[in-house]
Steps between C-alpha positions, in 0.01 A plus 500: 500500500289485183222246472683313221786417738289369786507120530127470557428686178732262315306206647168654408611543145601133488150369593407200289864456396719201588752598766767310697548535876784382720428460871734543789509122545647483142188347338399647163144526372367606155142583416254755371466793737135545585509728809741714699457736796703776664680243713609315181289200590458327163254249356618286213281284271637191322794513741798267470787439742832488318824327594807550276272654229287182496142470625500325840127537580187658347238685698176669409489829682741601771545798738851616578549735793707802416735466795618164368609640161868536415452621140239522228572473127249690283508462117587818307 
């Protein structure tokens, strides 16, 4: 598999971009990706929790464990 098709490389290229993440418990978060590791643990700055496309709560910086992630939306 080429480096461009590896998920971790896609995440690294999205550092400092705003991404959306859906967790296995169906919660959705949006924020600026500040860190990621090989386990897909992510740190978001200026994070918001969304419900039906509306902001439900605002957070400063949050850590999301990779094993809780259902999907990640990265801007093109």
